[in-house]
C-alpha distance (Angstrom), angle and dihedral (degrees) to the residues before:
residue distance angle dihedral
M1 . . .
P2 3.80 . .
G3 3.76 116.3 .
R4 3.78 94.3 15.0
T5 3.78 113.8 133.0
L6 3.79 113.2 -141.4
P7 3.79 123.0 -170.0
T8 3.78 130.3 -137.0
F9 3.79 120.4 -116.3
T10 3.76 130.3 -155.7
L11 3.79 116.6 -129.1
A12 3.80 89.1 -110.0
E13 3.81 90.8 55.0
V14 3.80 91.5 51.8
Q15 3.80 91.9 47.1
S16 3.80 90.3 53.8
H17 3.83 90.0 63.2
N18 3.79 93.7 73.5
T19 3.79 105.1 125.1
K20 3.78 137.4 88.3
K21 3.80 89.4 -105.9
S22 3.79 92.9 54.1
C23 3.78 117.9 16.7
F24 3.82 122.1 173.7
V25 3.79 127.2 176.6
T26 3.78 132.7 179.7
L27 3.75 133.6 -138.5
G28 3.76 107.7 -169.4
Q29 3.81 107.2 -50.7
K30 3.81 94.8 -19.1
V31 3.80 122.5 99.0
Y32 3.81 120.9 -150.9
D33 3.80 131.6 -167.9
V34 3.82 104.4 -145.3
T35 3.81 96.3 167.9
D36 3.80 92.6 118.8
F37 3.80 90.7 50.2
V38 3.83 98.4 50.8
D39 3.82 96.7 91.2
A40 3.80 92.7 37.3
H41 3.81 95.2 55.2
P42 3.85 109.0 121.9
G43 3.80 91.3 -138.3
G44 3.81 92.5 51.8
S45 3.76 132.9 -96.7
D46 3.81 94.3 -86.5
L47 3.78 91.8 67.2
V48 3.80 92.0 53.3
L49 3.79 92.0 46.6
Q50 3.81 90.4 54.3
Y51 3.80 86.0 67.8
A52 3.81 97.7 38.1
G53 3.80 108.3 137.7
K54 3.81 91.0 9.0
D55 3.80 140.4 97.6
V56 3.81 114.9 -88.8
A57 3.79 99.7 -166.8
A58 3.81 94.3 105.8
I59 3.80 97.0 46.6
L60 3.80 92.6 46.2
Q61 3.80 90.0 55.2
D62 3.81 95.7 42.1
A63 3.80 102.7 102.3
S64 3.82 93.5 -179.2
S65 3.81 91.0 59.2
H66 3.78 100.4 41.7
A67 3.77 130.8 -24.6
H68 3.79 108.6 -131.0
S69 3.79 119.4 -152.0
E70 3.78 128.2 -148.9
A71 3.79 86.8 -95.1
A72 3.81 89.6 68.1
Y73 3.78 90.8 58.2
E74 3.81 90.3 46.2
V75 3.81 88.6 55.8
L76 3.79 88.7 53.1
D77 3.79 92.6 48.3
D78 3.81 89.6 55.1
S79 3.82 90.2 49.6
L80 3.82 98.9 52.1
V81 3.81 109.1 134.9
G82 3.80 104.4 162.6
F83 3.76 149.7 -42.9
L84 3.76 134.5 -77.4
A85 3.78 115.3 -113.4
S86 3.78 108.6 -134.0
E87 3.81 112.9 -116.5
S88 3.79 101.7 165.4
D89 3.79 95.7 52.0
K90 3.79 110.8 37.9
S91 3.79 91.6 177.8
T92 3.80 92.4 62.2
P93 3.79 111.0 78.6
A94 3.79 117.7 -139.5
A95 3.77 119.4 -145.3
D96 3.76 121.2 -113.8
G97 3.77 127.5 -151.9
N98 3.79 94.0 -83.7
G99 3.76 93.7 53.3
A100 3.79 89.1 -99.1
A101 3.75 123.2 145.6
V102 3.78 113.0 -119.8
N103 3.78 110.3 -147.7
G104 3.77 129.3 -151.2
N105 3.80 92.1 -100.7
G106 3.80 91.4 61.3
T107 3.79 95.3 -104.4
A108 3.75 125.4 114.7
K109 3.75 141.4 -161.1
G110 3.75 132.0 -149.8
A111 3.77 128.4 -138.4
N112 3.80 90.7 -83.6
G113 3.81 93.2 49.2
T114 3.80 95.6 -106.3
Y115 3.77 121.6 139.1
V116 3.81 116.1 -92.5
H117 3.77 118.9 -169.7
P118 3.83 105.4 -123.9
K119 3.80 93.8 -143.9
T120 3.82 103.9 41.3
G121 3.80 96.4 27.9
M122 3.82 89.2 -133.8
S123 3.77 128.3 130.8
C124 3.81 104.8 175.4
E125 3.79 143.3 12.8
E126 3.82 92.0 -93.8
D127 3.81 88.0 67.9
L128 3.80 88.7 68.8
S129 3.81 89.6 66.5
R130 3.79 98.8 49.3
D131 3.79 110.5 111.8
T132 3.79 114.1 -107.9
D133 3.79 117.0 -127.1
I134 3.80 95.8 -121.0
V135 3.80 96.9 -160.8
S136 3.79 97.5 47.0
D137 3.81 92.9 40.7
Y138 3.80 91.8 56.9
K139 3.78 92.8 43.2
T140 3.80 91.2 49.4
H141 3.79 100.8 44.8
K142 3.82 104.9 21.9
F143 3.80 89.0 -144.1
L144 3.82 119.4 111.2
D145 3.78 129.0 -10.4
L146 3.80 104.3 -137.3
S147 3.80 91.3 -156.1
R148 3.83 91.9 64.7
P149 3.84 131.4 57.7
L150 3.79 108.0 -73.6
F151 3.81 102.5 -153.0
P152 3.83 97.1 64.5
Q153 3.81 89.6 44.2
V154 3.79 91.0 56.0
W155 3.81 92.1 44.8
N156 3.81 95.2 46.5
G157 3.79 99.1 31.1
G158 3.79 97.6 94.8
F159 3.80 90.0 -142.1
S160 3.76 120.7 169.7
K161 3.79 114.9 -124.9
E162 3.81 91.2 -114.8
F163 3.80 93.0 53.0
Y164 3.80 93.0 43.2
L165 3.81 94.1 51.1
D166 3.78 91.5 47.2
Q167 3.80 92.2 52.3
V168 3.80 101.2 38.5
H169 3.81 90.0 56.4
R170 3.81 92.8 54.8
P171 3.82 99.5 88.8
R172 3.80 120.4 -130.6
H173 3.79 130.2 -171.8
Y174 3.78 120.7 -142.9
K175 3.79 114.8 -134.8
G176 3.76 113.5 -73.7
G177 3.78 93.0 -5.3
Q178 3.81 92.5 -74.7
S179 3.80 123.1 141.6
A180 3.78 117.1 -89.2
P181 3.81 113.3 -130.7
L182 3.80 113.1 -90.8
F183 3.82 101.2 178.5
G184 3.80 102.5 -2.5
N185 3.82 92.8 -145.2
F186 3.83 141.6 72.8
L187 3.83 89.8 -51.4
E188 3.80 92.2 64.0
P189 3.85 97.1 88.8
L190 3.82 89.8 53.6
T191 3.82 89.9 62.0
L192 3.82 94.3 56.4
T193 3.81 119.7 83.5
P194 3.84 120.7 177.9
W195 3.81 113.3 -144.1
W196 3.81 94.4 -116.6
V197 3.81 91.8 63.7
V198 3.81 90.1 75.1
P199 3.84 99.4 60.4
L200 3.81 92.5 33.0
L201 3.78 92.8 55.6
W202 3.80 104.3 33.7
L203 3.82 106.3 32.4
P204 3.83 94.0 68.1
L205 3.81 89.9 49.6
V206 3.80 91.4 48.9
T207 3.80 90.0 48.9
Y208 3.78 91.0 51.2
G209 3.81 91.1 47.5
V210 3.81 91.1 51.0
Y211 3.81 88.9 50.6
L212 3.82 92.2 52.2
A213 3.80 92.1 45.7
S214 3.81 92.1 49.8
K215 3.80 90.4 68.3
G216 3.79 89.2 71.6
F217 3.82 96.7 52.5
S218 3.76 123.0 81.3
N219 3.80 90.2 -172.5
P220 3.84 118.2 47.0
L221 3.81 89.8 -148.6
G222 3.80 88.7 67.3
E223 3.77 91.3 58.7
V224 3.81 91.7 44.6
A225 3.81 88.9 53.6
C226 3.82 90.1 52.0
L227 3.81 91.4 48.7
V228 3.82 92.2 49.9
G229 3.79 89.5 46.9
G230 3.80 89.3 52.0
V231 3.80 91.5 52.0
F232 3.81 90.4 50.6
L233 3.80 91.4 48.8
W234 3.80 88.7 50.8
T235 3.82 91.0 59.0
L236 3.82 87.9 58.7
V237 3.81 92.1 45.4
E238 3.81 89.1 48.8
Y239 3.79 90.7 54.2
L240 3.81 94.9 44.8
L241 3.81 94.2 47.1
H242 3.78 92.5 47.5
R243 3.78 94.3 47.1
F244 3.80 103.5 36.3
L245 3.82 103.8 27.9
F246 3.79 108.9 25.4
H247 3.81 91.7 36.1
I248 3.77 98.7 37.0
D249 3.84 82.3 127.5
Y250 3.80 105.4 141.4
Y251 3.81 93.9 37.9
L252 3.79 91.1 58.1
P253 3.79 116.4 119.8
D254 3.78 107.5 -107.7
N255 3.79 95.5 -118.2
R256 3.77 138.2 92.0
V257 3.80 94.5 -97.8
G258 3.80 93.5 58.4
I259 3.80 92.9 41.1
T260 3.81 93.8 48.6
V261 3.81 93.2 47.7
H262 3.82 89.7 49.3
F263 3.81 90.9 49.7
A264 3.81 93.4 49.2
L265 3.81 93.6 44.7
H266 3.79 101.6 46.3
G267 3.81 111.7 -31.9
I268 3.78 93.4 86.5
H269 3.81 89.3 56.3
H270 3.80 91.3 55.5
Y271 3.79 91.8 42.9
L272 3.84 92.2 49.9
P273 3.82 104.3 17.5
M274 3.80 95.9 167.3
D275 3.80 96.2 54.9
K276 3.81 99.1 120.9
Y277 3.81 94.7 -163.6
R278 3.80 96.1 54.6
L279 3.77 97.1 44.7
V280 3.80 107.2 84.5
M281 3.79 119.7 58.9
P282 3.83 115.1 -90.0
P283 3.82 111.5 -118.5
A284 3.82 93.3 -117.8
L285 3.80 92.2 55.1
F286 3.81 91.5 46.7
I287 3.81 90.8 53.7
V288 3.81 90.4 51.0
L289 3.81 91.5 51.4
A290 3.80 97.3 37.5
T291 3.81 98.7 50.2
P292 3.83 96.4 71.4
F293 3.81 89.7 47.6
W294 3.82 89.8 55.5
K295 3.80 88.4 54.5
L296 3.81 92.0 44.3
A297 3.81 93.4 51.5
H298 3.79 91.2 53.1
V299 3.81 91.9 46.3
I300 3.82 92.3 51.8
F301 3.80 94.6 44.3
F302 3.78 93.6 35.3
W303 3.80 93.7 147.0
N304 3.81 95.3 62.5
W305 3.82 124.6 34.5
H306 3.82 92.0 -169.5
I307 3.82 94.3 55.3
A308 3.80 90.8 47.4
T309 3.80 91.2 49.8
A310 3.82 93.3 47.5
V311 3.80 92.4 50.1
Y312 3.80 90.5 47.2
C313 3.81 92.3 49.4
G314 3.80 89.0 50.7
G315 3.80 88.3 53.0
V316 3.81 92.6 50.4
F317 3.81 90.1 48.1
G318 3.80 87.5 52.0
Y319 3.80 88.5 52.5
I320 3.82 91.1 52.0
C321 3.82 89.4 51.6
Y322 3.81 89.0 48.1
D323 3.81 95.0 51.9
M324 3.79 92.1 46.1
T325 3.80 91.5 46.7
H326 3.80 90.9 48.3
Y327 3.79 91.9 51.5
F328 3.80 94.9 47.1
L329 3.81 92.5 45.9
H330 3.79 87.1 60.9
H331 3.78 101.2 37.6
Q332 3.79 113.8 24.0
N333 3.76 140.2 66.7
L334 3.76 100.9 -118.2
P335 3.81 134.6 -153.6
L336 3.77 116.3 -91.8
W337 3.80 95.5 -96.3
W338 3.84 90.7 57.9
K339 3.79 98.4 43.6
Q340 3.80 93.3 84.8
L341 3.81 90.4 49.8
K342 3.80 89.6 51.0
K343 3.79 91.4 51.2
Y344 3.80 90.1 47.2
H345 3.79 94.1 53.2
L346 3.80 97.6 42.5
E347 3.80 89.9 51.0
H348 3.80 85.6 58.3
H349 3.81 85.4 62.7
F350 3.79 103.6 44.5
L351 3.79 103.3 20.7
D352 3.81 115.0 30.7
Y353 3.80 120.5 -0.4
E354 3.81 91.5 174.3
N355 3.81 91.3 69.9
G356 3.79 137.6 35.0
F357 3.81 99.8 59.9
G358 3.79 95.9 158.4
V359 3.81 112.2 96.2
T360 3.79 105.0 173.5
S361 3.81 90.9 33.9
P362 3.83 139.5 -0.7
F363 3.83 89.2 -136.2
W364 3.80 97.2 109.5
D365 3.81 91.1 41.9
I366 3.79 87.2 59.6
V367 3.82 91.8 46.3
F368 3.81 94.7 49.1
G369 3.81 98.8 35.7
T370 3.81 99.1 -111.1
E371 3.79 97.9 114.0
L372 3.79 115.5 140.6
V373 3.79 110.6 -108.7
P374 3.81 110.3 -123.2
R375 3.79 112.6 -109.1
T376 3.77 120.6 -123.2
K377 3.74 126.2 -153.4
K378 3.79 111.8 -100.4
N379 3.76 118.2 -130.3
């Protein structure tokens, strides 16, 4: 299956697939999903389930128990879903789905010696734009079928939080870079926000706010200072929102409400990071998040409405710059001075989503110790 990306599984992960609804077996280092074959097994489903989550090498070769034809091995070949990561022998690399060798320290290298992330199977930002094989992805991971509306699948999927977080942070790419269906009905257009909506909608309001605030400043430099201060405060808000709201991850309640809210808020962006119409913040969501900050600004600067308004407008302008930066980091070839920032952010998606929360700048990552560690080429 050329081009198909297959994951690696720990032995514990394989052993957890030990039911009729999800039945994995191993043969050496290869992992097979034989769920569809359980009821069709000539010897009965019970015999297959005895080896669910286990290695089948011995039983396949045991002629006295059941002589297996070449057809049995062909069934396995069609059911290959990944490779077993070696735990007993750390010195023996196991292959991942890209033909990469997974080393004992959890890193991997491809045929050309480049780094390959052992979980996502990705080695560079270009991997984020490679079309996902929808059929094999669903068969392999049993998570979301990209050909059907995603929202009801998340709501009705019965996923555990652990499984959901593992899957939603393995990036996929919908065919041709289009948007995968979220609702599949009249609500669908409301989920799609082109990038230009952000400056078109909010810049005039910021301009008007700056005009109103200017009436309270005798010196224009005072207002400029408040605007710059607002932009700086936004960079902190950006970091805090990204880290503690969008990536609340492990503090999520382990139920479908928490999981669905997480998916709608930010999970879908990590699941489909190159979807250009679900990348900038929808206006309705921005209003929900921005309203309390308007109140907060006027509580903090209670003695002067004009200062509070100028600082707030600076913050909203910072948000506009953030959303535009975020979009262009994903979808544009950038000037040299932005290329490193683009690499930094996209590695947050395919390499380490638990670090690298700064989008417009890694400054607060450095301050709070969540900076992405630079990758080195593995020999």
